[in-house]
N, C-alpha and C positions, 0 to 999 in steps of 0.2 A: 504494500500500500504506500502511495506517495503522499507524504504529509507536507510537501513544499507548497507554498502559496501559489495559486493559479495566477495567470496574467490579470484576470479580472479582479482578483483580490488585491494584488499589488497595486493596480490602478485605483481601487477604492481607497486603500490606505494612503496612497500618494495624494489623491485628490483631497482627502480630509486634512492631511497635513498642510497642504497648500492653502486651503480655506482658513484654517486656524492661524497659520502664519500671517495671512493677510489681515484677518479680523481680530485676532487675539494673540499677537506676538509678544515678545518680552516687554516692549514699551507699553502696550496696552495692559499687560498684567501689572506692571509697576503703577500705572495710572489708576487702575482699579483698586490696588492695595492702598495707595495714598488717599484715594477718595473715600474708601471705607474707614480709614483711620481718622481722617479729618471730620467725618460726619458724626463721630461719637465713639465713646470708649466702650459701650456695651454692645455686644454682638447683636446684630439684627436691627440696629437703629440707623445704620447708614444707608445711603442709596447711591446706586451707580447706574448710569445710563437712564433709560426711560422708565418713569414710574409706572407701576401697574395701574390699569384703569380701575376706578372705584375703590381706592385703597380703604381697607377696613381698619377697625381698631382691635388691639389685642390686650386682653386683660383689663379692659376698661380704661386704657390710657389713650394717648394721642394717636395720630395716623400710623399705621403699620408701614414700615419701609424696609426694603431689602437691597440685595446687591445684583439681582438678575437684570441683565441688559435685555430688554424685551425685543429690541431690534435684532440683536444677535441671535436671540432665541428663535425668532421667526426665520432668520436666515438658515439656521440649523434645520428647522422644520422643512424649509424649501429644498435643502440639500438632501433630505431623506434620512436625517440622523434618527429621528424618533419613529418614523414609519418604515424603517429598514426591514423589519420582519413582518410587516402587514402585507397580506396577499395582494398581488397586483390587481386582482378583481375588485378589491376594496379600496383601491387608490394608493397602495403602498408600493414598496420596492420589490418585495417578494423574496428577500434573501433570508439567511438563517443565522443561528447563534454564532458560528465562527466568524461571519462577517461583522456582526455586532461587536464581538470582542476586538476586532481590528480597529474600528472607529473609536471605541471607548479607550483603547490603548493610546490613540492619538490625543484624545481629550485629556487623559491623565498626563501625558507628556507636556501639554500646554498649560496644565493647571487650570483648565476651564472651569469656572464656578457655576453653581446652580445644581438643582436636583435632577441631574441628567438621567440617573438610573430609574427613578420613580416615574418620570415623564415618559421615558422610553417604554417601560413596562405597561403603563396606563394606555399608551397608544397601541401596543402589541396585543394585549389580551382583551378581547371584546366579549360582550354578552352572547348568549346562545342565539340571538337573532342577528348577530353580526354588528349590532350597534356599538358605537364607541362608548367605553365606560366613562371617559371624560371628553366631551366634544371639544375639538380644537387641539388636543394633545399631539396628534400626529403631525399637524401643520405648524406646531410651535406657537399657536395662539394661546394655549393654556400652559401654565406651570403647575406641575403636580409634585407634591412631596409625599412622604410615607412615614407611618409609624411602624416600628418593628414589633414582631409578635411576642417578644420576650417581656413586654411590659415596660421597656425603657422609656422614661418620661421625656427624653430629649428628642427633638425633631429639627431637622435642618431646613432652612429657607422657608420657615412658616410664614414670614411676612410677605413673601412673594407668591405664595401658593394660591391657586384658584380651586384646588381640590386636594384631598388627602386620601391616600390608600390606607385602609385599616384592615390588616389581617386579623381575623377573628375565627378561632377554631380551624375548620378545614377550608373556609372560604375567605374571600377578600372583598370588602366593601369600599365604597367611595363616599367620603363625607366632605362637608363644607367646613373649612378651617375657622370661619368666624363664629361658630356656635359654641366653641369651647374656650375656656380661659387658658391663655398661654403667655407666660412672662419671659422676656428676653434674658439670656444669661451670657456671660462672657465666654467666648470661644478662643481656643488657641490659634485657629486659622482665621485671619481677618476676612477671608472671602467665603467663609462658611458660617453664617450667623445661626445660632441655636436658640431655640425656645424650649422652656420646660412646660409641658402640658399638665395642668392640674384639674381636679374635679372630674376625673374619669375620661375614658376614650370617647371621641365623637361618635354619634350614631350615624350609621351608614344610610344614605338616601338612594344608593344605586349599587349594583353588583358588578364586580370585575370578573372577566371570564376565567382568570387563572385561579387555581387552588392556592392555599397559603404556602404549601410545601414547594410548589413549582416557582411561585413568585420569589420566595426567599432564596431558593437555590440560584435562580437566575440573577437576582440582585447581588448575591455574594460573588458570582462569577464576573459580572460586569464591574463590580467594585475592584475585584482582583485585577482585571484588565487595566483599570486606571492606575492602580499601584504599579503594574508592570511598566506602563508608559513613563511614570515618574522615575522608576529605577533606571531605565535606560537614559532618560534625560540627565539625571545627576551623574551617571557614568560619562556621558558626553561632555558635561561641564567640567568634570574632574580631569579628563584626558586633555581637553582643550587648554585648561589652565596649566597643567603639567608640561605641555609642549611650549608654551609661550612665556611662562614666568621663569626668570633666571635668578639663580643664587650661586655665588662663587664662580661666576663666569660661564655657567652652563644651565640649561633648562632643568628645573627641579625633577622633571620626568626621567632624567638620567640617573637619579639616585634609586638604589634598589628598594628602599623602604617605600617610596612613592609608587614604584612599579608594582610592588606586591599589593598595595592598597587597590590600585586600579584593576589588577588581575582578579582580585577577590570580588570586586564589584561586578566584573564581567561574568564570572562564574555564577554568582547569585542571580543576576538578571537572566542569563540564558537558562538556568535551571527553572526559574519561575516561568519563563516563557514556554518551555516545554510542557509544564504542568497546566498552565492556563489554556494553551491551545488544545491539549488533550481533553481537558474538561469541556471545552466548547464543542468538541466532536462527539464525545460520549454522553454528555449531559448528566452523568451519574453523580450521586450524592458524595461518595467517597472521593472521586476525582475533583469535585468542586471544593470540598473541604481542604484537600491537599493543595490545590491551586491557591486558595485564599491564604493559607498558612505561609506558603513559599513566597507569594507576591507581597504580603505584608512585611515579611522579613527582608526581602530584597529592597523594597521601597525605603524602609526605615534605616536599615544598615547602610545602604548606598548613600543616603543623604548624610548620615553621620560621617562616613568615610570621605565624601565629597567636601564636607566642612574641614576635615583634617588636611586634605590635599591643598585646599585654599589657604590654610593657616588662619591668621588673624583676619584676613579679608572675608573669610567665609562667615564670620559672626556679625558682620556689619548689616545694618538694615537695608542697605542698597543692594546687597547680593541677593540673587534669586534662590540660593541654596536653602536658606532657612524656611522659605515658603514650602518647598518640597517636604522638608522634615515635618513641619506642622501639619500639612495635609496628610502625610503618611500616618502620623499619630491618630488623626481623626478617623481616617478610613479604616484603620486597624480596629477601631471600636465599633464599626458598623457591619451589619449583615454577616454574621459569623465571626465573633471575636476569636482570639487564639484558643481560649479555653473551650468555647463552644465547638469550634472546628475540630479540635483534638478529640473531644468526647464523641462527636458524631463520626469522625474518621475511625476511631477505635471500635465503635459499635459496628460500623460497616465492615471492618476487617474481620471482626469476630463473628459476624453474621453474613456469610457469603451470599445469602438470598437478597440482601438489601442492595 
């Protein structure tokens, strides 16, 4: 069996990288971070790009504001990012989970903010009659976030959300975010505002076509794909710095200690890539848990080693590296934490029928 990417898959990945480089390159990333910081110290109170229409209030406070650029969100929808797995007969692109992993890897490489996973899943999984669970999600007109099934009270991008996916039991419902009290909390990642939901989970007003198990497994895999993209981006940053930064009359990459760091980063990233791509093909629970574990480790450890290669420069606010580390920490706590993934992987290995 040939696991190399096809020409169409390579073109898809290249096209997404070019789109993100043009619309959310390093300069746009820095501007987004600066804008979020200038807007306020509590996560979820800043705004970047176009405000969501009809901004609501959260927790009885003032206007809810977020960081999602609605213009860019619609461009992603127009490029098929959210409708990638929607059948062509329903107006989608008609591709599969392996292709979704490729575009999410590119999103992770660019540190693209927003509830990408939840919006993609809301667009993909439809009701029994084929109707959209969240109208406008596939086209990028709607922003969708999600609550996790383990009862975690924190939810990302609540201020931007037009709808919330709520896994309950074996099913997944769709709820309106404005009916539940949610208070902003400080987040380590300036571009991922968090809210703490209190007073119970919102009541679903519609049904999503996916079961809770399928939705959580796909969410974990797509989150792992973003971690993978970040791991390769920090490897690229470390190698680029090692080639150009000189100490004692030669590039720092000439020193064996730096070479070992970069080699370790490559090994971690390639190992994670093999696991993520394999899980995209099989769709199995065990493979997905392994992929999430390896991708989380690659993203976090590569960001730390990239900081080490950069030396004192890596710890500065102006550097891109710390943003990858913070996003890696946050993603590592989402959709299959290390503990949860290890437990489910062990269960699957001990129960061959799973």
